[in-house]
C-alpha positions as CSV (number, residue, x, y, z in Angstrom):
1,X,-3.9,-67.9,-117.8
2,X,-6.8,-66.5,-117.3
3,X,-7.8,-65.3,-113.7
4,X,-10.6,-67.9,-113.2
5,X,-8.0,-70.4,-113.7
6,X,-5.4,-68.7,-111.3
7,X,-8.2,-68.3,-108.7
8,X,-9.0,-71.7,-109.0
9,X,-5.3,-73.3,-108.9
10,X,-4.6,-71.3,-105.9
11,X,-7.7,-72.2,-103.9
12,X,-6.7,-75.8,-104.7
13,X,-3.0,-75.3,-104.1
14,X,-4.2,-73.5,-100.7
15,X,-7.0,-76.5,-100.2
16,X,-4.2,-79.0,-100.5
17,X,-1.7,-78.0,-98.1
18,X,-4.6,-77.3,-95.4
19,X,-5.8,-80.5,-95.7
20,X,-2.5,-82.4,-96.0
21,X,-1.1,-80.4,-92.8
22,X,-4.7,-81.6,-90.9
23,X,-4.2,-85.1,-92.1
24,X,-1.0,-85.0,-90.5
25,X,-1.9,-83.7,-87.6
26,X,-5.1,-86.1,-87.2
27,X,-2.9,-89.0,-88.5
28,X,-0.5,-88.2,-85.8
29,X,-3.5,-87.5,-83.1
30,X,-5.3,-90.9,-83.7
31,X,-2.6,-93.1,-82.9
32,X,-1.8,-91.1,-79.2
33,X,-5.6,-91.2,-78.8
34,X,-6.2,-95.1,-79.5
35,X,-3.2,-95.7,-76.8
36,X,-5.0,-93.6,-74.1
37,X,-8.3,-95.4,-74.7
38,X,-6.5,-98.8,-74.4
39,X,-4.4,-97.8,-71.6
40,X,-7.7,-97.1,-69.9
41,X,-9.6,-100.0,-71.1
42,X,-6.6,-102.4,-69.6
43,X,-6.4,-100.8,-66.6
44,X,-10.5,-101.2,-66.2
45,X,-10.2,-105.0,-67.2
46,X,-7.3,-105.7,-64.9
47,X,-8.7,-104.2,-61.9
48,X,-12.0,-106.1,-62.7
49,X,-9.8,-109.1,-62.3
50,X,-7.8,-108.1,-59.5
51,X,-10.9,-107.5,-57.6
52,X,-12.4,-111.2,-58.5
53,X,-8.8,-112.9,-58.0
54,X,-9.2,-111.1,-54.4
55,X,-12.7,-112.0,-53.7
56,X,-12.2,-115.5,-54.8
57,X,-8.8,-116.9,-54.2
58,X,-7.8,-114.7,-51.1
59,X,-4.2,-115.4,-50.5
60,X,-1.7,-115.0,-53.3
61,X,0.5,-117.3,-51.9
62,X,-0.6,-120.2,-54.4
63,X,-0.7,-118.7,-57.8
64,X,-1.8,-122.1,-59.1
65,X,-5.0,-121.7,-57.7
66,X,-5.9,-119.1,-60.1
67,X,-4.0,-120.0,-63.1
68,X,-6.3,-121.6,-64.7
69,X,-8.8,-118.6,-64.3
70,X,-6.2,-116.2,-66.0
71,X,-5.9,-118.9,-69.0
72,X,-9.2,-118.8,-69.3
73,X,-9.5,-114.8,-70.2
74,X,-7.5,-115.1,-73.2
75,X,-5.5,-111.7,-72.1
76,X,-1.9,-111.0,-73.1
77,X,-0.5,-110.7,-69.1
78,X,2.0,-111.1,-66.6
79,X,1.6,-111.5,-63.2
80,X,4.7,-109.8,-61.2
81,X,6.2,-109.6,-57.8
82,X,8.0,-106.5,-57.1
83,X,9.3,-107.6,-54.2
84,X,11.1,-110.7,-55.7
85,X,11.5,-108.9,-58.9
86,X,9.8,-112.2,-60.4
87,X,7.2,-113.1,-63.0
88,X,5.1,-115.5,-61.1
89,X,2.8,-116.2,-64.3
90,X,2.5,-115.2,-67.6
91,X,0.1,-116.2,-71.0
92,X,2.9,-114.8,-73.6
93,X,5.8,-117.3,-74.8
94,X,8.9,-117.2,-72.5
95,X,11.3,-115.4,-75.0
96,X,9.2,-112.3,-74.1
97,X,9.3,-112.8,-70.7
98,X,13.0,-112.7,-70.9
99,X,13.3,-109.7,-73.4
100,X,11.4,-107.9,-71.2
101,X,13.3,-108.8,-68.3
102,X,16.8,-107.9,-70.0
103,X,15.3,-104.4,-71.0
104,X,14.3,-103.8,-67.3
105,X,10.4,-103.2,-68.6
106,X,8.9,-105.1,-65.4
107,X,11.0,-102.7,-63.1
108,X,10.4,-99.7,-64.9
109,X,6.9,-98.4,-63.6
110,X,6.8,-95.0,-66.1
111,X,7.3,-96.9,-69.5
112,X,4.0,-97.4,-71.1
113,X,5.1,-98.9,-74.6
114,X,7.1,-101.9,-74.2
115,X,9.4,-102.9,-77.2
116,X,10.7,-106.4,-78.2
117,X,12.3,-106.9,-81.8
118,X,10.2,-104.9,-84.0
119,X,6.9,-105.6,-82.0
120,X,5.6,-102.9,-79.5
121,X,3.2,-103.6,-77.0
122,X,0.8,-100.6,-74.9
123,X,1.1,-101.6,-71.0
124,X,-1.1,-101.1,-68.1
125,X,0.1,-102.4,-64.7
126,X,-2.3,-102.5,-61.6
127,X,-1.3,-103.3,-58.0
128,X,-3.3,-106.0,-56.1
129,X,-4.4,-104.8,-52.6
130,X,-2.7,-104.3,-50.0
131,X,0.3,-102.6,-52.1
132,X,2.4,-104.3,-49.6
133,X,2.0,-107.5,-51.0
134,X,4.2,-106.3,-54.2
135,X,2.2,-108.1,-56.6
136,X,1.2,-106.3,-60.1
137,X,-0.5,-107.6,-62.7
138,X,0.5,-106.5,-66.1
139,X,-1.7,-106.3,-69.1
140,X,-0.6,-105.8,-72.9
141,X,-1.7,-105.0,-75.9
142,X,0.0,-105.2,-79.6
143,X,0.5,-101.9,-81.3
144,X,0.0,-103.3,-84.5
145,X,-3.9,-103.8,-83.4
146,X,-4.0,-100.1,-82.7
147,X,-2.0,-99.1,-85.9
148,X,-4.6,-100.8,-88.2
149,X,-7.3,-99.2,-86.3
150,X,-5.7,-96.1,-87.0
151,X,-5.3,-96.6,-91.1
152,X,-8.8,-97.9,-90.9
153,X,-9.7,-94.3,-89.4
154,X,-7.1,-92.7,-91.7
155,X,-8.8,-94.3,-94.6
156,X,-11.8,-93.3,-94.0
157,X,-11.0,-90.0,-93.4
158,X,-9.2,-89.2,-96.6
159,X,-12.3,-90.6,-98.5
160,X,-14.3,-87.7,-96.8
161,X,-11.6,-85.3,-97.5
162,X,-11.5,-86.3,-101.1
163,X,-15.5,-85.9,-101.3
164,X,-14.9,-82.4,-99.6
165,X,-12.4,-81.2,-101.7
166,X,-14.3,-82.2,-104.7
167,X,-17.2,-80.5,-103.5
168,X,-14.9,-77.3,-102.6
169,X,-13.5,-77.3,-105.5
170,X,-16.8,-77.3,-107.3
171,X,-17.8,-74.4,-105.3
172,X,-14.9,-72.3,-105.8
173,X,-15.6,-73.0,-109.6
174,X,-19.1,-71.4,-109.4
175,X,-18.0,-68.7,-107.1
176,X,-14.9,-67.9,-109.0
177,X,-17.1,-68.0,-112.3
178,X,-19.5,-65.6,-110.5
179,X,-16.7,-63.2,-109.6
180,X,-15.0,-63.2,-113.1
181,X,-18.4,-63.1,-115.5
182,X,-18.7,-59.5,-114.7
183,X,-15.0,-58.7,-115.4
184,X,-15.1,-60.2,-118.9
185,X,-18.2,-58.2,-119.6
186,X,-16.6,-55.5,-118.3
187,X,-13.7,-55.9,-120.5
188,X,-16.1,-56.2,-123.5
189,X,-17.5,-52.7,-122.7
190,X,-14.2,-51.3,-122.3
191,X,-13.4,-52.6,-125.9
192,X,-16.5,-50.5,-126.8
193,X,-15.1,-47.4,-125.3
194,X,-11.6,-48.1,-127.2
195,X,-13.6,-48.4,-130.6
196,X,-15.8,-45.0,-129.4
197,X,-18.7,-46.5,-129.8
198,X,-20.3,-44.9,-126.5
199,X,-24.1,-45.6,-127.6
200,X,-23.7,-49.1,-127.3
201,X,-22.4,-49.3,-123.4
202,X,-24.6,-51.0,-121.6
203,X,-24.6,-51.6,-117.5
204,X,-23.6,-55.1,-116.4
205,X,-24.8,-57.1,-113.5
206,X,-22.5,-56.8,-110.6
207,X,-21.8,-56.2,-106.7
208,X,-19.2,-54.9,-104.2
209,X,-16.0,-53.8,-105.8
210,X,-16.9,-54.9,-109.1
211,X,-20.1,-52.5,-109.2
212,X,-17.8,-49.8,-108.4
213,X,-15.2,-50.2,-110.8
214,X,-18.2,-50.5,-113.6
215,X,-19.8,-47.3,-112.7
216,X,-16.3,-45.5,-112.5
217,X,-15.9,-47.2,-116.1
218,X,-19.1,-45.7,-117.3
219,X,-18.4,-42.7,-115.5
220,X,-14.9,-42.6,-117.7
221,X,-16.8,-43.0,-121.0
222,X,-19.6,-40.4,-120.0
223,X,-16.8,-37.7,-119.6
224,X,-14.7,-39.3,-122.3
225,X,-17.4,-38.9,-124.4
226,X,-18.5,-35.3,-123.4
227,X,-14.8,-34.3,-124.0
228,X,-14.4,-35.7,-127.3
229,X,-17.7,-33.5,-128.1
230,X,-16.1,-30.5,-126.3
231,X,-13.1,-30.8,-128.6
232,X,-14.9,-31.0,-131.6
233,X,-17.1,-27.8,-130.9
234,X,-13.9,-26.2,-129.8
235,X,-12.4,-27.0,-133.0
236,X,-15.3,-25.8,-135.1
237,X,-15.6,-22.6,-132.8
238,X,-11.8,-21.9,-133.1
239,X,-12.0,-22.0,-136.6
240,X,-15.1,-19.7,-136.7
241,X,-12.9,-17.5,-134.3
242,X,-9.6,-17.3,-136.4
243,X,-11.5,-17.4,-139.7
244,X,-13.6,-14.1,-139.1
245,X,-10.5,-11.9,-138.5
246,X,-8.5,-13.7,-141.1
247,X,-10.9,-13.0,-143.6
248,X,-10.9,-9.4,-142.8
249,X,-7.5,-8.8,-142.9
250,X,-7.2,-10.8,-146.4
251,X,-10.1,-8.7,-147.8
252,X,-8.4,-5.3,-146.6
253,X,-5.2,-6.9,-147.7
254,X,-6.4,-7.8,-151.2
255,X,-8.2,-4.3,-152.0
256,X,-4.9,-2.6,-150.9
257,X,-3.1,-4.4,-152.8
258,X,-5.5,-4.4,-156.2
259,X,-6.0,-0.6,-155.3
260,X,-9.5,-0.5,-155.0
261,X,-9.7,1.7,-151.8
262,X,-8.8,5.4,-151.8
263,X,-6.4,7.0,-149.6
264,X,-9.0,7.3,-146.7
265,X,-10.2,3.8,-147.0
266,X,-6.6,2.4,-147.1
267,X,-6.1,4.1,-144.0
268,X,-9.2,2.6,-142.4
269,X,-8.2,-0.6,-143.8
270,X,-4.6,-0.5,-142.3
271,X,-6.4,0.1,-138.8
272,X,-8.9,-2.7,-139.1
273,X,-6.1,-4.8,-139.8
274,X,-4.0,-3.8,-137.2
275,X,-7.4,-4.4,-134.8
276,X,-7.9,-7.6,-135.9
277,X,-4.2,-9.0,-136.1
278,X,-4.5,-7.9,-132.2
279,X,-7.6,-9.6,-131.6
280,X,-6.0,-12.8,-133.3
281,X,-3.1,-12.2,-130.5
282,X,-5.4,-12.0,-127.8
283,X,-6.9,-15.4,-128.6
284,X,-3.9,-17.2,-129.5
285,X,-2.1,-15.9,-126.5
286,X,-5.2,-17.3,-124.3
287,X,-5.4,-20.4,-126.3
288,X,-1.9,-21.5,-125.6
289,X,-2.1,-20.5,-121.9
290,X,-5.4,-22.4,-121.9
291,X,-3.5,-25.8,-123.4
292,X,-0.7,-25.2,-120.8
293,X,-3.1,-25.0,-117.8
294,X,-5.0,-28.4,-118.9
295,X,-1.5,-29.9,-119.2
296,X,0.1,-29.1,-116.3
297,X,2.9,-27.5,-117.7
298,X,2.2,-23.8,-116.5
299,X,4.4,-23.3,-113.3
300,X,2.5,-22.8,-110.5
301,X,3.6,-21.0,-107.0
302,X,1.2,-21.1,-104.4
303,X,1.8,-18.9,-101.1
304,X,-0.6,-17.9,-98.3
305,X,-2.5,-14.7,-99.2
306,X,-5.2,-12.5,-97.8
307,X,-8.3,-12.8,-100.0
308,X,-9.0,-9.2,-98.9
309,X,-5.6,-7.8,-100.6
310,X,-6.5,-10.3,-104.0
311,X,-9.9,-8.6,-104.5
312,X,-8.6,-5.1,-103.8
313,X,-6.1,-5.5,-106.4
314,X,-9.1,-6.6,-109.0
315,X,-11.1,-3.6,-108.0
316,X,-7.8,-1.4,-108.8
317,X,-7.2,-3.0,-112.0
318,X,-11.1,-2.7,-113.2
319,X,-11.7,1.3,-112.2
320,X,-11.4,2.3,-115.8
321,X,-13.5,0.0,-117.3
322,X,-16.2,0.7,-114.4
323,X,-16.2,4.2,-114.7
324,X,-16.6,3.8,-118.4
325,X,-19.8,1.4,-118.1
326,X,-20.5,3.8,-115.1
327,X,-20.8,0.3,-112.9
328,X,-20.4,0.2,-108.9
329,X,-18.9,-2.5,-107.6
330,X,-19.7,-3.1,-103.4
331,X,-17.2,-5.1,-101.8
332,X,-18.4,-7.4,-98.5
333,X,-14.9,-8.4,-97.3
334,X,-13.5,-10.8,-94.8
335,X,-10.3,-9.4,-93.3
336,X,-9.4,-12.7,-92.0
337,X,-10.1,-15.1,-95.1
338,X,-6.7,-16.4,-96.6
339,X,-5.9,-18.9,-99.4
340,X,-2.9,-20.9,-100.4
341,X,-2.8,-20.4,-104.2
342,X,-0.8,-18.7,-107.1
343,X,-1.5,-15.2,-106.6
344,X,-0.9,-14.2,-110.1
345,X,-2.6,-17.0,-111.7
346,X,-5.7,-16.2,-109.6
347,X,-5.5,-12.7,-110.1
348,X,-6.3,-13.5,-114.1
349,X,-9.0,-15.7,-112.8
350,X,-10.8,-13.4,-111.0
351,X,-10.3,-10.4,-113.4
352,X,-11.9,-12.5,-115.9
353,X,-15.0,-13.1,-113.9
354,X,-15.0,-9.8,-112.7
355,X,-14.5,-8.0,-115.9
356,X,-17.3,-10.3,-117.4
357,X,-19.8,-9.1,-114.4
358,X,-19.0,-5.5,-115.3
359,X,-19.6,-5.9,-118.8
360,X,-22.9,-7.7,-118.3
361,X,-24.4,-5.1,-115.3
362,X,-26.7,-2.6,-115.7
363,X,-25.5,-0.5,-112.5
364,X,-24.2,-2.8,-110.1
365,X,-21.7,-5.6,-109.4
366,X,-21.3,-7.0,-105.8
367,X,-18.1,-9.0,-104.5
368,X,-18.1,-11.1,-101.3
369,X,-16.0,-13.2,-99.5
370,X,-16.9,-15.6,-96.8
371,X,-13.6,-17.6,-95.2
372,X,-12.7,-19.8,-98.1
373,X,-15.9,-18.7,-100.6
374,X,-15.8,-15.6,-103.1
375,X,-18.7,-14.4,-104.4
376,X,-19.3,-12.5,-107.6
377,X,-22.8,-11.3,-109.1
378,X,-24.6,-8.7,-111.0
379,X,-27.7,-7.0,-112.0
380,X,-27.4,-7.7,-115.9
381,X,-29.6,-10.2,-117.8
382,X,-28.0,-13.2,-116.4
383,X,-27.3,-16.2,-118.2
384,X,-29.8,-18.4,-120.4
385,X,-30.8,-21.5,-118.7
386,X,-29.6,-23.7,-121.8
387,X,-26.1,-21.6,-121.9
388,X,-25.5,-22.5,-118.0
389,X,-24.1,-25.9,-118.6
390,X,-21.7,-24.9,-121.3
391,X,-20.6,-21.2,-120.0
392,X,-17.0,-22.4,-118.8
393,X,-16.3,-24.5,-122.0
394,X,-14.2,-22.9,-124.7
395,X,-15.3,-20.4,-127.2
396,X,-19.0,-20.3,-125.5
397,X,-19.9,-16.5,-125.7
398,X,-22.8,-15.1,-123.7
399,X,-24.2,-11.9,-125.1
400,X,-22.0,-9.1,-125.9
401,X,-18.8,-12.0,-125.0
402,X,-15.2,-11.3,-126.5
403,X,-13.4,-14.2,-127.2
404,X,-15.1,-17.0,-125.3
405,X,-12.0,-18.1,-123.7
406,X,-12.2,-15.7,-120.4
407,X,-14.4,-18.3,-118.2
408,X,-12.6,-21.3,-119.5
409,X,-9.2,-19.8,-118.5
410,X,-11.0,-18.9,-115.0
411,X,-12.2,-22.3,-114.4
412,X,-8.7,-23.9,-115.3
413,X,-6.8,-21.6,-113.2
414,X,-9.4,-22.2,-110.1
415,X,-9.3,-26.3,-110.3
416,X,-5.8,-26.1,-110.3
417,X,-5.6,-24.1,-107.2
418,X,-7.8,-26.7,-105.6
419,X,-11.5,-25.0,-105.9
420,X,-14.4,-25.0,-108.3
421,X,-16.6,-22.3,-109.9
422,X,-20.1,-22.8,-110.4
423,X,-22.8,-20.0,-111.7
424,X,-26.7,-19.4,-110.9
425,X,-29.1,-17.0,-110.8
426,X,-28.2,-14.0,-108.8
427,X,-30.8,-11.9,-106.2
428,X,-29.4,-8.8,-108.2
429,X,-31.0,-10.4,-111.4
430,X,-27.9,-11.0,-113.3
431,X,-25.4,-14.1,-112.8
432,X,-23.9,-15.0,-109.7
433,X,-20.4,-17.0,-109.8
434,X,-19.5,-18.8,-106.8
435,X,-15.7,-20.2,-106.1
436,X,-15.4,-22.4,-103.6
437,X,-11.4,-23.6,-102.3
């Protein structure tokens, strides 16, 4: 079942439950309200009759004097003497008087609904003045009359409910259609992503959470497209990087096999083959490490370490390279700075970035630590503007680069450590790598 149908069905069921409950409650309350209104009206009529009787007939000793008057009122009533427990006058059939008497309705001042057989009556009692006379006027109204009014009101209410329900369902259909349509369009965009038709993806009109989901889908598509292009570039670069040393090894191996080289050239060829094999090993090992980092298969054991201690280890390990290049490294430390990271892995990342800076520096490299930030910059030629967006991709090498995997490995380790690495131009003139945790 489609989402729109499910929403409309759920709304219809909810509306039916609410209307049924409301109708039941209203139907029950209507009768109570009608009974209360009828009792008030009977009391008002009774008080008016009692007042007329008192004013026009005075003494209540001779009932016959005003019986004709009561007969003219066309009311269902009893004239009852409490002291004598006797009905002096009535306008209803005799059997009603006897039935009400047997059930002690005349004596019971609290009962408002009188019942005889299957008939019920609403009763209202009005005392004559003075109360010591014991005379009481009792007016009755059949409950059936009130129930007819109740049923008539309920039919009208049911008609209104039906019209309201139809209007609500139409509004529900309109709103759910407005809600579901962007989702349907978004589904078509996802199909395009599935078929890798990234150039055909178009934004949809939506609002609220659906707009946020749509934006996330577009971001995902952009990232997926970038990743796929990166993978294509990776395989192209990887094949090129692996092909070059393999061709060198193949060329020397075939020359030695065919005895093309003399003894001296053979020695050089063997040395070159060993060098290229070692280069291949470095590339392959770094590719394996990068694959493990990307797939989260590498073990990660974080611990609290002082940043200064880690940077000092980097300086110790790069000492031969610095001396060989004649590069001075200045270190601005922060003794209180601590990181919760895997020390060996982050040390590898910092070494890659630092060695890269030393390789491209002219005279100076500066390493700064400030709280959760590490900055490594050099005074070299820097990174060209068109290369900056891709510098952390695999096999992307700047001038004098080696395998093109060092910075990619550094980025993978830093991101796995909960940080990020950025590059821009340094005040020293070269590149500035900023690592934030």
